[in-house]
N, C-alpha and C positions, 0 to 999 in steps of 0.2 A: 130492828130488822125490817126489811121491806115487806110489802104484801106478798111478793113472789116467794120470799124466804118462809113466811108464815104458812103459805099454801103447802110447801114441801115439808115443813115441820108437821103439819096436820096429816099429810099423806103418810109420812113415815110413822108418826105416832099411832094413827088408826090401824095401820098394817101391823105394828108391833102388838097392839092390844088384841087384834084378831088372831095373830100368831100365838099369843099367849093362851087364849081360849082354846084354840085348836090343839095346842100341846097338852093342856090340862085334860081336854076331852080324850086325847089319844092315850093318856097314861092312867085312865081310870077315874078321872075327876068327874066324869059324867057317863052314865050307862044308858042314855036315852036311845041310842041306836046300836043294836047288837051287830049290825052288818057294816060297821065302820071299816072303811078301806083307807089305811094310812097313806096310800099314795094319792088319795083324792080322785082316783080315776078308776073306771071299771076295767074289766079284764080285756075288753075289745081293743083291736088295733086301730091305728090311724091317728089323725090330728086331734080328734076329740078326746083321746086318752091322755093327751098332754094338757088339755085345757081344763084345769081343775081349780077349785077355790084355793087350795093350798098353793098351787103354782102362781096364781094371781097375787096372793098375799106375799109370797116370797119375792115376786118381782117388785111390787110396790114398797116392800120393806127396804130392799136394796136401792131402788130408785129414789125414794123419798129422802132417806138419810144421806146417801152419797151426793145427791144434787144439793141438798141443804149445806153439807160440809163444803162442797165446791163453791157455792155462792158465798158462804161466809169467808172463804179463803181468797175471795176477790176474782174468781174465774167468771168469765162472761156467762150470761144466761144460756146461750146456745151450747157452749162447751160444757157447762154444768149439766144441762139436760142430757147431752150425749153421754157424758160420764155416768150419770145416773141410770140411763137406759142400759149401758153395757154392764154396770154393776147389777142391775135387776136381772138381766139375762144370766149372769154368772150365778146369782142366788138361785134362780130356777133350775139351772143345770146341776148345781151342787146339791140342791134339795132332792131332785129327782134321783141322782145316782146314790146318794146316801140312803134314801128310803129303799131303793131297789136292793142295795147291799144288805141292809138290815133285814129285809124280807127273806133273803136267802137263808137266814138263821132260824126261820120258823120251822116248826116240826108239827106234823099232824099227829095228834095224840089219840085219834080214834082207833078203836080196836078192829082190825081186819083179820077175821078168823083164818082166811086163806094163808096169811103170812106165818101161821103157827105150824104148818106141815113141816116135818123134819126137825122140830124142836123137842127137847126133853121136858118132861113135866113130872111132878111128884103126885102120887095118888093121895087124895085127901079123904075121900069117902070111898069105901070098898066098891069096886067095879065088878059086877057079876060076870061069870064065865059065859062064853058063847053069846054075848049080847043080851043075856036074860034080864039084867037090871042095870040101869045107869048109875054111875057113881060120880065123883067129882075129882078133878085134878087141880093143882096149883101150878101156874105157869107164869114165867116172867115175860112181859111184853114191853114195848116202848111206853105204854100207858102205865106200867107198873105191874106188880104181881096181882094176878086175877085168878078167881076160882071159876072153873067152867065145867059143865056137864060132860061126861065121857062114857064111852062104851068100848068093849073089847071083844074080839073074836077068840081070845085066849081060851085054852082048855081049862084053866083054873081061875078062881077069883083073884083079882089083884087087890092086895091089902094096902092100907094106909102106910105111907112112907116109901113105897116102892117107886123106883124111877121107871118111867115109861117113855115111849117115843110116839109122837103124834104122826099117824100115817095118812089120815084123810079127814075131811070135814063132811058131814052129812047134815044139812040143815044148820042147826045151832049146836050140834053135838060133835065133839072130837072123838075120833076112833083111834085108839092107842094099842100098842103091843109091847 
C-alpha cells in the first residue's frame, strides 16, 4: 500500500476506535458524565448544534474507509477523496437522523403531580374526614405505582381499598373524593 492509502487506513481506523468508545460510553460502559447527550450537540439551534465530536467521527469513519477502498480499487486520488467526502457526509446525515429518531422514543419518567388530577387511586392508609388527617393512596403513573399522601373533604373517613378520584393538588398532597 502507498503512503496515501496508509494515511486513509489510519484515519478510518482511528475513527472506528473512537466510534467504538463513544458507543460503549453511550450504552453504559462508562458513567463518567451523567449529562451525556447522545446527539453530541447541545439543545441550542444553529450550525454549532451540528458540529459535534460524534459527527466528526462519523464523517472521518466514512471518509477514511471509503477513500481507502476507492484507492485500493484503482480510482485516482482526487476521485477517491471526493467519494470519501460524499460518504462522510452521508454518514453524518444518517447518524444525525438515526439519533433524532431514537430520541423520540425517550420518555420522561419523573413524577409530575399535576398530571394525576382526574385519575383514580386506591386508598392505602385511612384518610380522615374533612381533611382532619392525611392518609395515603396508591396510584399508577408513568413512573410506576406510587404511594402518595392524600387528604379529603369527605364527610366520612376513607378506608383502605376504597377507590377515590384525585380532584386537586395542594403542595405535595393529593386531595381526593
